[in-house]
C-alpha positions as CSV (number, residue, x, y, z in Angstrom):
1,X,-128.4,3.3,-93.6
2,X,-130.0,6.7,-93.1
3,X,-131.8,7.5,-89.9
4,X,-135.5,7.7,-90.2
5,X,-136.9,11.2,-90.0
6,X,-140.0,12.2,-88.0
7,X,-142.0,15.4,-87.8
8,X,-142.5,17.5,-84.7
9,X,-146.2,16.7,-84.8
10,X,-145.4,13.0,-84.4
11,X,-144.0,13.8,-80.9
12,X,-146.8,16.2,-79.9
13,X,-148.2,15.6,-76.4
14,X,-150.9,17.6,-74.5
15,X,-151.5,17.2,-70.8
16,X,-154.2,18.9,-68.7
17,X,-154.1,19.4,-65.0
18,X,-156.5,21.1,-62.5
19,X,-154.7,23.3,-59.9
20,X,-155.8,22.0,-56.5
21,X,-155.0,23.4,-53.0
22,X,-152.2,20.9,-52.5
23,X,-150.5,22.3,-55.6
24,X,-150.4,26.0,-54.4
25,X,-148.4,28.2,-52.2
26,X,-149.8,30.6,-49.5
27,X,-150.8,33.1,-52.2
28,X,-152.9,30.4,-53.9
29,X,-150.6,30.4,-56.9
30,X,-149.3,27.1,-58.4
31,X,-145.9,26.3,-57.0
32,X,-143.1,26.5,-59.6
33,X,-141.8,23.1,-58.6
34,X,-145.1,21.4,-59.3
35,X,-145.3,23.1,-62.7
36,X,-141.7,22.0,-63.5
37,X,-142.7,18.4,-62.5
38,X,-145.6,18.5,-65.0
39,X,-143.4,20.0,-67.6
40,X,-140.8,17.3,-67.1
41,X,-143.5,14.6,-67.5
42,X,-145.1,16.0,-70.7
43,X,-141.7,16.6,-72.3
44,X,-140.4,13.2,-71.4
45,X,-143.4,11.6,-73.0
46,X,-142.9,13.7,-76.1
47,X,-139.2,12.6,-76.3
48,X,-140.2,9.0,-75.8
49,X,-142.8,9.2,-78.7
50,X,-140.0,10.6,-80.9
51,X,-137.3,8.1,-80.0
52,X,-139.4,5.1,-79.1
53,X,-136.9,4.7,-76.3
54,X,-136.4,5.3,-72.6
55,X,-135.3,8.9,-72.1
56,X,-133.6,10.8,-69.3
57,X,-133.7,14.5,-68.6
58,X,-130.3,16.0,-69.5
59,X,-131.0,19.7,-69.0
60,X,-133.7,22.3,-68.5
61,X,-133.3,25.8,-70.1
62,X,-134.7,29.0,-68.7
63,X,-138.3,28.6,-67.7
64,X,-140.2,31.8,-68.2
65,X,-142.9,32.5,-65.7
66,X,-145.0,35.1,-67.5
67,X,-148.3,34.9,-65.5
68,X,-149.1,33.3,-62.2
69,X,-151.3,30.2,-62.3
70,X,-154.1,30.4,-59.7
71,X,-155.9,27.8,-57.6
72,X,-158.7,26.3,-59.7
73,X,-157.1,27.1,-63.1
74,X,-157.0,24.4,-65.7
75,X,-153.4,24.1,-67.0
76,X,-152.7,22.7,-70.4
77,X,-149.1,21.7,-71.2
78,X,-148.1,21.1,-74.9
79,X,-144.8,19.5,-75.8
80,X,-143.1,18.6,-79.1
81,X,-139.5,17.7,-80.1
82,X,-138.0,20.7,-82.0
83,X,-134.7,19.0,-83.0
84,X,-132.7,15.8,-82.5
85,X,-128.9,15.6,-82.1
86,X,-127.6,12.0,-82.3
87,X,-129.0,10.7,-79.0
88,X,-130.4,13.9,-77.5
89,X,-133.6,15.8,-78.3
90,X,-134.7,19.3,-77.5
91,X,-138.4,19.5,-76.5
92,X,-140.3,22.8,-76.3
93,X,-143.1,23.1,-73.7
94,X,-145.8,25.7,-73.8
95,X,-148.1,26.2,-70.9
96,X,-151.6,27.8,-70.9
97,X,-153.6,28.6,-67.8
98,X,-157.4,28.9,-68.1
99,X,-159.9,30.3,-65.6
100,X,-163.0,28.6,-67.0
101,X,-165.6,30.5,-64.9
102,X,-164.1,33.9,-66.0
103,X,-163.6,32.7,-69.6
104,X,-159.9,33.8,-69.5
105,X,-157.0,32.0,-70.9
106,X,-153.3,33.1,-70.8
107,X,-150.0,31.8,-72.1
108,X,-148.3,31.4,-68.7
109,X,-145.0,29.6,-69.3
110,X,-142.6,28.1,-71.8
111,X,-139.3,26.2,-71.7
112,X,-136.9,23.9,-73.5
113,X,-135.9,20.6,-71.9
114,X,-133.2,18.3,-73.3
115,X,-133.5,14.5,-73.1
116,X,-131.2,11.7,-74.0
117,X,-132.5,8.4,-75.4
118,X,-130.9,5.4,-73.7
119,X,-130.9,1.6,-74.1
120,X,-131.7,-0.9,-71.4
121,X,-128.2,-0.5,-69.9
122,X,-128.5,3.3,-69.8
123,X,-126.2,4.0,-72.7
124,X,-127.1,6.8,-75.2
125,X,-128.6,5.5,-78.4
126,X,-129.3,7.3,-81.7
127,X,-132.7,8.9,-82.4
128,X,-134.5,9.8,-85.6
129,X,-133.9,13.3,-87.1
130,X,-136.6,16.0,-87.1
131,X,-138.1,17.2,-90.3
132,X,-139.9,20.5,-89.7
133,X,-143.2,20.9,-91.6
134,X,-144.0,24.6,-91.3
135,X,-142.3,28.0,-90.7
136,X,-142.7,28.0,-86.9
137,X,-141.3,24.5,-86.7
138,X,-138.4,25.6,-88.9
139,X,-137.8,28.6,-86.5
140,X,-137.7,26.3,-83.5
141,X,-135.5,23.8,-85.4
142,X,-132.9,26.4,-86.4
143,X,-132.9,28.0,-82.9
144,X,-132.3,24.6,-81.3
145,X,-128.7,24.5,-82.6
146,X,-127.9,27.9,-81.1
147,X,-129.6,26.9,-77.8
148,X,-127.6,23.6,-77.8
149,X,-124.3,25.5,-78.3
150,X,-125.1,27.9,-75.5
151,X,-126.0,24.9,-73.2
152,X,-122.7,23.2,-74.1
153,X,-120.7,26.4,-73.5
154,X,-122.3,27.0,-70.1
155,X,-121.7,23.3,-69.1
156,X,-118.0,23.7,-70.1
157,X,-118.3,21.1,-72.9
158,X,-117.7,23.6,-75.7
159,X,-115.4,26.5,-76.2
160,X,-117.1,29.8,-77.2
161,X,-114.8,29.9,-80.2
162,X,-116.3,26.7,-81.5
163,X,-119.9,27.9,-81.4
164,X,-120.3,28.8,-85.0
165,X,-124.1,29.3,-84.9
166,X,-123.8,31.7,-81.9
167,X,-120.9,33.6,-83.6
168,X,-123.0,34.1,-86.8
169,X,-126.0,35.3,-84.7
170,X,-123.9,38.1,-83.2
171,X,-121.7,38.5,-86.3
172,X,-118.6,38.0,-84.2
173,X,-115.4,38.5,-86.2
174,X,-112.3,36.4,-85.5
175,X,-109.3,38.5,-84.4
């Protein structure tokens, strides 16, 4: 029986937070750890919506901090599953910070988190495949395999010579 396919929009989650004094450092910027906590929550909910299962965080890719988020800013985190691999899912998170009184909004952060769906005993369980609907979703979907291969190489679970998608990206010739 074929696995059911779902679209990235079916896993879309948006979360909004107000940056309060307890969330900031001495420069009145949002602490990175607090932002990562929010990112983990929104992406876990997205992965749960896709898999209809309990999920656990397996890895966090590079989190890009493009702009500081200030005290009083309204932070919007948006997450969606970009691709599913057997029991794991890659989730992209985009973060915007808005200074409402100044009428300014900036894209402040982005990252990829990987989750594994598990059963009640904590064993990995298969998840539905992803069916991209538009060009941006296809771009994220195709890039997910390369990011996965890189994660596996860095974790020592794949040899660089086995990373066919990465080799094709760099046009590496076998010697």
